[in-house]
C-alpha positions in Angstrom: 71.5 177.0 84.8 73.2 180.1 86.0 77.0 179.9 86.8 76.6 182.0 89.9 74.3 179.5 91.5 77.4 177.6 92.4 79.2 180.5 94.1 78.3 181.0 97.7 77.3 184.5 98.7 80.3 185.1 101.0 82.7 184.5 98.1 81.0 187.0 95.8 83.0 189.9 97.3 86.1 188.4 95.7 84.8 189.0 92.2 85.4 192.8 92.2 88.6 192.4 94.2 90.0 190.0 91.7 88.8 192.2 88.8 90.6 195.1 90.3 93.8 193.1 90.8 93.6 192.0 87.2 93.2 195.7 86.2 96.3 196.5 88.2 98.3 193.7 86.6 97.2 194.8 83.1 98.1 198.4 83.6 101.5 197.9 85.4 102.7 195.5 82.7 104.1 193.1 85.3 102.8 190.2 83.3 102.1 189.4 79.7 98.4 189.7 79.2 98.0 186.0 78.4 99.1 185.1 81.9 96.8 187.4 83.8 93.9 184.9 84.1 96.3 182.3 85.5 97.7 184.9 88.0 94.1 185.9 89.0 93.3 182.2 89.6 96.4 181.7 91.7 95.8 184.9 93.7 92.2 183.8 94.3 93.3 180.4 95.5 95.6 182.1 97.9 93.1 184.8 99.2 89.6 183.5 98.8 89.8 180.6 101.2 91.3 182.9 103.9 88.3 185.3 103.4 85.9 182.3 103.7 87.6 181.1 106.9 89.6 178.0 106.0 91.6 176.3 103.3 89.2 173.5 102.4 88.5 171.8 99.1 85.1 173.5 98.9 86.7 176.9 99.5 89.3 176.3 96.8 86.6 175.4 94.4 84.9 178.7 95.3 88.2 180.5 94.7 88.4 179.0 91.2 84.7 179.9 90.5 85.2 183.6 91.6 88.4 183.9 89.5 86.4 182.6 86.5 83.6 185.1 87.3 86.2 188.0 87.5 87.8 187.0 84.1 84.3 186.6 82.6 83.3 190.1 83.9 86.4 191.6 82.3 85.6 190.0 79.0 82.0 191.1 79.0 83.0 194.7 79.8 85.7 194.7 77.0 83.4 193.2 74.4 80.4 195.4 75.2 82.6 198.6 74.9 83.0 197.9 71.2 86.5 196.5 71.3 87.4 193.6 69.1 84.8 192.4 66.7 
């Protein structure tokens, strides 16, 4: 079962947006690195439902899923670059 089966197509645009916001947070040193996934999730909960048209329970779940996808994308990129072993 693929994780992205649960994410609606309209919400997928938020994955690169959240990835970029995480990149900005990482490079501006506004937050300790361990808090960036939490910040991305909170930003997603604030932004994604607005993009989807309403603050409903379903859209908040979508916000959490796209935040997880953005963090997952970041980790895949970091680990395939030959970072930590």
